[in-house]
C-alpha angles and dihedrals in degrees: 000000000000123000123191124203121190105224091200089064094052119119119222124226090260092055097256121134109218116231126184119203116242090243095050111138092195093067116016092173134080102227132206124181110226120198116193113194119196120190116201113209091201113098126217118219119204127163093347093308127110123220132191118210121225118181125198121198117193121202137165116227128182150141127242114266096209141023115299093241090060095053117116119249116290092250094048095104093040091054091048092050092046091056090055098051122055093205089063094055106120092207121082099231124189114259139164122212119209121222136250094006096053093220113147129221113210106219100180110108090225089064097053111140097008113134120202128180115203090344096308121115110243110165146326127258110268094016090104117046090223092068130036099357091120100050148020122272113254102175140005124244139206109199134183133212093030113140110244127180123185091347095308132106111247101183112048092173089062089050092052092049091049092048091051091049090049092055093044092054095041096052096049098042111108090197089071096052093112092058090062091213096168090057091047089052093050093047092050091048092051104035106008093242141071118274123245 
């Protein structure tokens, strides 16, 4: 049996029905989730118990919303996804992980101000008035155990506590001596860039 669910008719947990414009470059396809269920009449017997096997196969089907020549490049979605998840970054950027919290300080200058939670990009420093509106971003951070809902931080006090804990652990950790983090911090405070 094959069941088809129109993803455009789905209702979100907050009651909203997502709608994509016909010219959306983010999603040029009309998608339907297809679930194919296969029941096997044959029974498996193991340790005096009988089992029936039911297999479910999930696929996405859809037609193109716009002419083929107007479609974005094939790697458009992949590149967008890669920018949202730090583990998919093809470059090996310099980081420092604090112990025992596991929070990560992103040392690469290109990641200044980027805030990740559990490896997923959430926001940039200063973009929300509750964080970073009073100063310039010096480093990026990847924090854990921060409440996030619909891709947004919901507890900024927890974020501030985690960021303070991250700096406390980073600055006293002898394992990270070679990264010279205290000097990097001082140079970025004074000149806005790493020293030579």
